[in-house]
C-alpha positions as CSV (number, residue, x, y, z in Angstrom):
1,M,122.3,121.6,103.6
2,K,122.7,120.0,100.2
3,I,122.4,122.2,97.1
4,R,119.2,121.7,95.2
5,L,119.4,123.7,92.0
6,S,116.4,123.7,89.7
7,D,115.2,125.1,86.4
8,Y,112.7,127.9,86.8
9,N,109.3,126.7,87.9
10,E,106.1,128.6,87.2
11,D,104.6,127.2,90.4
12,W,107.0,129.4,92.5
13,A,104.9,132.5,91.9
14,E,101.8,130.6,93.2
15,M,103.8,129.3,96.2
16,F,104.7,132.9,97.0
17,H,101.0,134.1,96.8
18,T,99.8,131.1,98.9
19,E,102.4,131.9,101.6
20,V,101.4,135.6,101.5
21,N,97.9,134.6,102.4
22,V,99.1,132.5,105.3
23,L,101.3,135.3,106.6
24,K,98.5,137.9,106.3
25,E,96.3,135.6,108.4
26,I,99.0,135.5,111.1
27,F,100.3,139.0,111.1
28,G,97.3,140.9,109.8
29,A,97.7,144.7,109.5
30,E,101.4,144.5,110.7
31,I,102.3,143.6,107.1
32,L,102.3,146.6,104.9
33,R,103.2,144.7,101.7
34,C,105.0,141.5,100.6
35,E,107.4,141.1,97.7
36,H,108.8,138.0,95.9
37,F,112.5,138.4,95.3
38,G,115.5,136.3,94.7
39,S,116.1,133.8,92.0
40,T,112.7,132.1,92.2
41,S,111.1,135.5,91.3
42,V,112.9,135.7,88.0
43,P,111.5,133.8,85.0
44,G,114.2,131.6,83.4
45,M,116.5,131.7,86.3
46,K,118.1,128.6,87.8
47,A,117.4,128.6,91.5
48,K,117.5,126.7,94.7
49,P,113.8,126.0,95.0
50,V,113.3,128.2,98.1
51,I,110.9,131.1,97.8
52,D,112.5,134.4,99.1
53,M,109.8,136.6,100.4
54,M,110.1,140.1,101.8
55,C,107.4,141.3,104.2
56,I,107.6,145.0,105.0
57,V,106.3,146.2,108.3
58,Q,105.9,149.4,110.2
59,D,107.5,148.2,113.4
60,I,110.1,145.3,113.2
61,D,110.0,144.8,117.0
62,K,106.3,143.7,116.8
63,V,107.4,140.8,114.6
64,D,109.2,139.2,117.5
65,S,105.9,138.8,119.4
66,F,104.8,136.2,116.7
67,N,107.9,133.9,117.2
68,N,106.1,131.3,119.3
69,L,103.2,131.1,116.8
70,M,105.5,130.9,113.8
71,A,107.5,128.1,115.5
72,S,104.3,126.2,116.3
73,L,103.5,126.4,112.5
74,G,106.9,124.9,111.6
75,Y,108.9,128.0,110.9
76,D,112.5,128.3,112.2
77,I,113.1,131.6,113.8
78,A,116.5,132.9,112.8
79,G,116.3,136.5,114.2
80,E,118.4,139.1,112.4
81,W,120.7,136.5,110.9
82,G,123.5,138.9,110.0
83,I,121.4,141.9,108.8
84,K,120.6,144.4,111.5
85,G,116.9,145.3,111.7
86,R,115.7,142.2,109.7
87,R,113.8,139.2,111.0
88,L,114.2,135.9,109.1
89,F,111.9,132.9,109.3
90,R,112.7,129.7,107.4
91,K,110.1,127.0,106.5
92,G,110.7,123.4,105.5
93,G,113.7,122.2,107.6
94,E,116.2,120.3,105.5
95,N,113.9,120.6,102.4
96,R,113.4,124.3,102.9
97,T,110.6,125.9,100.8
98,H,110.6,129.5,102.0
99,H,112.8,132.2,103.5
100,I,110.7,135.0,104.9
101,H,112.5,138.3,105.5
102,F,110.7,140.9,107.5
103,Y,112.1,144.5,107.1
104,P,110.8,147.7,108.6
105,L,109.7,150.3,106.1
106,N,112.6,152.2,104.5
107,H,115.3,149.6,105.5
108,S,118.2,149.9,103.0
109,E,118.1,146.2,102.1
110,I,114.6,146.5,100.5
111,N,115.7,148.5,97.5
112,R,118.8,146.5,97.0
113,H,116.8,143.3,96.7
114,L,114.1,144.8,94.5
115,I,116.4,146.6,92.1
116,F,118.4,143.4,91.6
117,R,115.2,141.4,90.9
118,D,113.9,144.0,88.5
119,Y,117.3,144.3,86.7
120,L,117.4,140.5,86.2
121,K,113.8,140.5,84.9
122,S,114.8,143.2,82.4
123,H,118.1,141.6,81.3
124,P,117.7,138.0,80.0
125,E,121.5,137.9,79.2
126,A,122.2,138.6,82.9
127,V,119.8,135.8,83.9
128,A,121.6,133.4,81.5
129,K,125.1,134.4,82.8
130,Y,124.0,134.1,86.5
131,S,122.3,130.7,85.8
132,E,125.4,129.3,84.2
133,F,127.5,130.6,87.1
134,K,125.2,128.9,89.6
135,K,125.4,125.6,87.6
136,S,129.2,125.7,87.6
137,L,129.2,126.3,91.4
138,A,126.7,123.5,92.0
139,R,129.1,121.1,90.1
140,R,132.0,122.3,92.4
141,F,130.2,122.4,95.8
142,E,127.9,119.9,97.5
143,N,126.6,122.1,100.3
144,T,125.1,125.5,100.5
145,S,127.6,126.4,103.2
146,D,130.3,126.4,100.4
147,Y,128.1,127.4,97.5
148,S,126.6,130.6,98.9
149,P,129.9,132.3,99.9
150,A,131.4,131.3,96.5
151,K,128.8,133.3,94.6
152,R,129.0,136.4,96.8
153,D,131.5,138.4,94.7
154,F,129.6,137.6,91.5
155,V,126.4,138.7,93.0
156,K,127.9,141.9,94.4
157,E,129.2,142.8,90.9
158,M,125.8,142.1,89.3
159,E,124.2,144.3,92.0
160,K,126.5,147.1,91.0
161,Q,125.3,146.8,87.4
162,A,121.7,146.7,88.6
163,L,122.2,150.0,90.6
164,L,123.8,151.7,87.6
165,W,120.9,150.5,85.4
166,Q,118.4,151.8,88.0
167,E,120.0,155.2,88.1
168,K,120.0,155.6,84.3
169,P,117.1,157.6,82.9
170,R,114.8,155.4,80.8
171,K,112.7,156.4,77.8
172,Q,109.1,157.0,78.8
């Protein structure tokens, strides 16, 4: 898939909320809460224009029973896609618009994603640094299959900073 890197778009928050409503119609009470995470959730961040959504559920196995319905509505069913206990749905085909990650309550990936998001929202200098790094990668690579692995170490280092930030006591 070709890299599509965009400036921050205020419409992304609305796209998240619209999709939450769709998913709540489908999954009902199975969804405990939804979170917008990833680059499209951070004001000022350059991003691939794909809304990363996290839906937290009590029982991850029940999500599988919705696969046929989700496929009929145009979602790709990707299963765990490399993260044990997750279910990933993708919407939009080659012009993907959403990645919907379902996690069971208390899955370790939930906090990692949310702490990183909150760290970026609180550190505009980190947003600028990460955005510049993404732009440099987008100039070097044409496809996400090369771009995504190339940013992995950079992101892991920023995630370490986010965890340290989260552990620090803050003024009340």
